[in-house]
N, C-alpha and C positions, 0 to 999 in steps of 0.2 A: 733477324728482323722479321722475316715472313712468318716464322712460327709464332712469334709474339703477336703479330697482327692477327693471324688466323685464330690463335687461342683467345684473344680478346673478342674477336667476332663471335666465336662460339659462346663465350661467357655472356655476352650481351644478348645472344639469341635465346639463352635459357632463362634469363630474367623474367620475361613475360610468362613463361610456363610456371615458374615458381609463384608468381603473383596470382595467376589465375587459379592455381590449385586451392587457394583460400576462398575463392568466390564460388558460391553454390550454383550460380547460373553459368559458370564457365564451361567452355567446350571440354570434352573429355581429354585427359592427358594422352600423350603418345603411347602407343602400345610398345611392347618389347621389340617387335619386328620393326616398327617405325624408328625407335631409338637406334637399333642396330643399323638400319639403312642410313640414318643421319650420321652415325659414327663413321660408317664406310665412306659416305660422301665427304665428310670432314677430312678424313685421312687422305683421300684421293686429292682433294684440293690443297691440302698442306704439301703433298708431294709435288704437285704442279707449281705451287708457290715457291718451293725450295728450288725447283728446276729453273724458274725464272730468275731467282736470286743468283744462282750459280752462273747462269748465262750472262747476267749483268756483270758479275764479278770478273768473269773471263774477259769480257769485252773491255772492262775498265783496265785490266792488267795490260791489254794490248794497246790501249789508248795513251798510256803513260810511258815516257822514255825510260830506258833501263837505269840511268843515273837518278832520275826522280823517284823511280820505284825503290832504289836502295835508300834514298833519304827518307821516303815515307816509311819504309820498313824499319829504319832506325827509330823514327818517331813513335811508331806503334810498339816497337820493342821496349822503348823507354817507359811506356805506360805500364808494362808488365812488371818492371822492377822498381817503380816509384812508389813510395809509401802512400802518398795521396795523389793519385793521378788526376790531372785536370784535363778532362776530355775536350772541353771547349777550347782551351789553349792549344791542345794537340791538333784539333780540327783547323784552327786558324793557321798554325804552323804548316800543316799540310797544304792548305789553300795557297799559302805564300810560295811553297815549293813548286806547285804546278804552274806551267806556262799558261798564258791566256787561251791558247788553242786547246790545251789539255782540259782546262776548266770547262770550256764550252762543250767539248766532247763528253766529259763526265756528266754535266748537267743534262745534256741531250739523252744520254743513256739512262740516266735516272728518271727523266720525264717519261721515256718510253716504258721503263719498268713500272713506274707509278700508274700509267694508263693501263698496262697489262694486268697489274694487280687489281685495279679498280674493276676491270672487266671480269676477271676471275672471281672477285668477291661477289659481283652481281650474279654471276652464273651459280655460285655456291648458294647464295641467298635464295634464288629462285628454286633451285633443286631441293634445298632443304625445306622450303615452304611447301613445296608439292608433296613432300614426305610426311608432313604434319597431318593430324586429323582435320576433317572438314570443318570449316568455320573457325579455324584457329587463327588468331591475329598474326599479323606480320611479325616475323622474328626479330627484325632489326630495321629501324627506320633509316631511310636514305640519308637524312641529314647527318646522323651519327657516323655512318660509314664514310661519307664524303669528308667530314671534319677530320676523321682519323687519317685519311689519305693526305689531306692538306697539311697535317702536322708533321709529315715526314721531312727530313732534312732538306734545306733549300740552298745551301752553299756547297761548293764542290769539296771542300775539305771535310765537312761532316759526312757527306755522301761516301767519300773514299774511306774515311775512318770506319764507318759502319759496314761497308761492303767488304773491306779487306781484313778487318780485325778477326783473329781466330776465335775470340770469345763470343759465344752466342748472345750474351747479354749486352753486347755493344750496341745492338739495335735499339736498346731501351734508353740509351744515354740522352740526357736532355740537350737540346740545341736551341739556338736563339729563337727559332720559329715556335717552339713549344712553350717558351717562357711567357709569351704574351697572351 
C-alpha cells in the first residue's frame, strides 16, 4: 500500500518535468546530482512509509482477538485459492467478523496511519522540491495528494484486508470509497 502510494507520488511529481521539457521558457531540468538526491530522498521516504505500514499492521494484529484473527486468516487464505476473488465481499466478511470495539480500534489505527502518511508525504514533497532547480514549479499539488489520502479504505474490513494480506498489490484493490 505504501509503496504504491509513494510510487504514484513520484510519478505525479515527474509529470511537470516532462511537460516543461517541451517548453522553451521552462526552467532547466534537474541535474544528475539533483536526480540522484531526489532518488535517495524517495528511497528514504519509501522505507519510512513501509515502517509506518508495518507498525500499523503489528498494532492491528494486537487489536484483534486470536479467534477473529483465525477467521480473518481463513478469509484471506480463501482469496488465494479462489478463481475470481471478490475483494469487496472479503472485506465485508472481515468487517462482520470484527467486534465493534475491534472495528473502532482498527479505524483509529488507520486514521493515525493516514495522518502519519500525509505528514510523511508533505515532508517528502518539501524535500524533493528543495532538491529541484531554482524556479522549478511545485512537483505535486496539495489537492491531488489530499485526494489520494482520502481515497484510502474507510471501513475496518477493507483496512484489515489491505494491511494483513501478504500480496503487495492488495493495497491497490478497489473499495467503496474509491468507486465514487
